[in-house]
C-alpha positions in Angstrom: -0.1 -0.2 0.0 1.1 3.4 -1.0 2.3 6.0 1.5 -0.8 8.1 0.0 -3.2 5.5 0.7 -1.8 5.1 4.5 -2.2 8.5 4.9 -6.2 8.6 3.4 -6.7 6.3 5.5 -5.5 7.5 8.9 -7.1 10.7 8.3 -10.4 8.7 7.5 -10.1 6.8 11.3 -9.5 10.2 12.1 -12.2 11.7 11.1 -14.5 8.6 12.3 -12.9 8.9 15.9 -14.1 12.8 15.8 -17.3 12.3 14.9 -19.5 13.1 18.4 -21.4 9.7 19.6 -25.0 9.4 19.0 -26.5 9.1 22.8 -29.6 7.4 23.1 -32.6 8.9 24.1 -33.3 6.2 27.2 -29.7 7.5 28.4 -30.7 11.1 28.1 -33.9 9.9 30.0 -31.6 8.8 33.1 -29.3 11.6 32.6 -31.9 14.3 33.4 -33.4 11.9 36.2 -30.2 11.6 38.0 -29.8 15.3 37.3 -33.0 15.7 38.8 -32.3 13.8 42.0 -28.4 15.5 42.4 -30.2 19.5 41.9 -33.3 18.5 44.4 -30.0 17.0 47.4 -28.3 20.5 46.5 -31.9 22.1 47.1 -32.1 20.5 50.3 -28.9 21.5 51.1 -29.3 25.2 50.4 -32.9 25.6 52.0 -31.4 23.6 55.1 -28.5 26.5 55.0 -30.7 29.1 53.7 -32.8 28.9 56.7 -30.3 29.5 59.3 -28.8 32.9 58.2 -32.2 34.2 58.4 -32.5 32.9 61.9 -29.6 34.2 62.8 -29.9 37.5 61.7 -33.4 37.5 63.4 -31.8 37.3 66.4 -28.7 39.7 66.2 -32.2 42.0 65.0 -33.9 40.7 68.0 -30.3 41.8 70.1 -29.4 45.3 68.5 -33.3 45.9 69.8 -32.8 44.6 73.1 -29.7 46.5 73.6 -31.3 49.8 72.3 -34.2 49.4 74.4 -31.8 48.8 77.8 -29.7 51.6 76.7 -33.0 53.8 76.3 -34.2 53.0 79.6 -30.9 53.5 81.4 -30.6 56.7 79.9 -34.2 57.7 80.8 -33.3 56.1 84.4 -30.1 59.3 84.5 -32.5 61.3 83.7 -35.1 60.4 86.3 -32.1 60.6 89.0 -31.0 63.9 87.9 -34.9 65.2 88.2 -34.8 63.8 91.7 -31.5 65.1 92.8 -32.8 68.6 91.3 -36.1 68.0 93.2 -33.7 68.0 96.9 -31.8 70.7 96.3 -34.9 72.8 95.4 -36.5 71.4 99.1 -33.1 72.4 100.6 -33.4 75.5 98.8 -37.2 76.2 99.9 -35.9 75.2 103.8 -33.5 77.7 104.0 -36.0 80.3 102.6 -38.4 79.2 105.5 -35.4 79.9 107.7 -34.8 83.3 106.9 -38.3 84.5 106.4 -39.3 82.9 109.9 -36.3 84.9 111.3 -37.6 87.9 109.1 -40.7 87.6 111.4 -39.2 88.5 114.3 -38.3 91.6 113.3 -41.3 93.0 111.4 -42.4 96.2 111.8 -46.1 95.9 111.3 -49.0 93.0 110.6 -48.9 93.3 106.9 -45.1 92.6 106.9 -45.6 89.5 109.2 -48.4 88.3 106.4 -46.7 89.0 103.8 -43.6 86.1 105.1 -46.3 84.2 106.3 -47.4 83.7 102.9 -43.9 83.2 101.1 -43.6 80.3 103.9 -46.9 78.9 103.3 -45.6 79.0 99.5 -42.3 77.4 100.1 -43.7 74.5 102.4 -46.7 74.0 99.3 -43.2 73.7 96.8 -41.9 71.9 99.5 -44.8 69.4 98.9 -45.1 69.7 95.3 -41.0 68.4 95.1 -41.7 65.5 97.3 -44.4 64.3 95.4 -42.8 64.3 91.9 -39.8 62.7 93.6 -41.9 59.6 95.1 -43.4 60.0 90.9 -39.7 59.8 89.9 -38.6 57.2 92.4 -41.7 54.8 91.2 -40.8 55.7 87.4 -37.3 54.6 88.3 -38.2 51.4 89.7 -40.6 50.3 87.0 -37.3 50.6 84.5 -35.5 49.1 86.9 -37.9 45.9 86.4 -37.9 46.6 82.9 -34.3 46.9 82.7 -33.8 43.4 84.2 -36.1 41.3 82.3 -34.6 43.2 79.1 -31.0 41.8 80.5 -32.3 38.1 81.4 -33.8 38.2 77.4 -31.1 39.4 76.2 -28.7 36.7 77.8 -30.9 34.2 76.4 -30.8 35.1 72.8 -27.3 36.1 73.2 -27.0 32.1 73.9 -29.2 31.5 71.0 -27.5 33.5 69.0 -24.3 30.9 69.9 -25.8 28.4 69.0 -27.4 28.8 65.9 -24.0 30.5 64.5 -22.2 27.5 65.4 -25.0 25.1 64.1 -24.7 27.2 60.8 -20.9 26.6 60.3 -21.6 23.4 61.3 -23.7 22.8 58.5 -21.6 25.3 55.7 -18.4 22.9 56.6 -20.1 19.6 56.2 -22.3 20.7 53.1 -19.8 22.4 51.4 -17.8 19.5 50.3 -20.8 17.6 49.7 -22.3 20.3 47.5 -19.2 21.1 45.3 -19.2 16.7 44.9 -22.9 16.9 43.8 -22.8 20.0 41.6 -19.5 17.7 39.7 -21.8 15.3 39.4 -24.7 17.5 37.9 -21.9 18.3 35.1 -21.0 15.3 33.8 -24.7 14.1 33.7 -25.4 17.0 32.0 -22.7 16.5 29.4 -25.1 13.1 28.2 -27.4 15.7 27.4 -27.9 18.3 24.1 -28.1 22.3 25.1 -32.1 22.4 24.2 -32.8 19.8 26.7 -30.9 21.3 29.7 -32.5 24.5 29.0 -35.8 23.0 28.9 -34.6 21.1 31.7 -33.8 24.4 33.4 -36.7 26.2 32.9 -39.7 23.7 34.1 -37.1 23.7 37.3 -37.5 26.8 37.6 -41.3 27.4 37.4 -42.1 23.7 39.1 -42.8 23.6 42.6 -40.2 22.1 44.1 -38.4 22.4 41.6 -39.1 19.2 40.3 -38.8 18.9 36.7 -38.0 15.5 35.9 -40.7 12.9 37.9 -42.0 8.9 37.7 -45.3 8.3 36.8 -46.9 7.3 40.7 -50.1 4.8 40.3 -50.5 6.3 36.5 -50.4 9.7 37.1 -47.8 12.4 37.1 -45.9 12.1 39.9 -45.7 16.3 40.0 -49.5 17.5 39.5 -50.8 14.0 40.1 -53.0 14.0 37.2 -54.1 10.6 35.5 -51.8 10.1 32.5 -53.6 8.1 29.8 -53.0 4.6 28.8 -51.1 5.4 25.4 -48.8 8.6 27.2 -47.9 5.4 29.5 -46.7 2.9 27.1 -45.2 5.7 25.0 -43.2 6.6 28.0 -42.0 2.9 28.7 -40.4 2.8 25.2 -38.1 5.3 25.8 -38.5 6.9 22.5 -38.6 9.9 22.6 -38.9 12.4 25.7 -42.7 12.9 26.5 -43.9 15.6 29.6 -46.8 15.6 31.3 -49.9 17.6 29.3 -50.7 19.4 32.4 -48.0 20.3 34.4 -45.3 20.4 31.5 -43.0 17.9 33.4 -40.6 15.4 31.8 -42.1 11.7 32.7 -40.0 8.8 33.3 -41.0 5.5 34.0 -39.7 2.6 37.1 -37.3 1.5 34.8 -35.5 4.7 34.3 -35.4 5.3 38.3 -34.0 2.0 38.3 -31.2 2.4 36.1 -30.3 5.4 38.3 -30.0 3.8 41.1 
């Protein structure tokens, strides 16, 4: 055989090798079903991981609210204590004035001056009574605030403990599931390579719009495993033939039979 003929045969052999291998519909259905199972596992991981950050955020928001509440109560308590101190100082001032007026009464020249001083003394006594009343009100309010602060601090300690538990739980789940999710994504990629792009696009579109992300479902008791509508006998026969990809006429999900599921398992 000439070198030219050998070269031609070698080129033909390479060309034949480079041609894409036709994948059967059955194999595509198995890959689609496998893809669905893998994506459902990934969904479960993300749901678990997705709820915990929300719980952590809720706890952090509640803790921030409790801390703000305690700070406001403490500031109000400081202001009330200052009011008590002011009123006590006012009482002290009134007592000084009363003593002075009483001393002046000893040296008055007429009844009019005496009555005028008596009215000043009476006014200062009323001021003392009013200040004492305000002090009692302030002190009662301070006691109420102290009870509120104690209750808020107790609640804060509880929620800080809960937050620590949730954060540890979240970190543990992230560490446990990160590698698992990466492995599942890698497996999903291998199955996607067995399916043409148009089917992958259709699968993802169905998954996006379907409840629980189920795009590929089994026949269960002669019904669609997604919407549970009855499947006509002829359609069931076509599904079992594995000659084409068949979707539910009610919900649009891709339908497979038990044999496809068994091949994946």
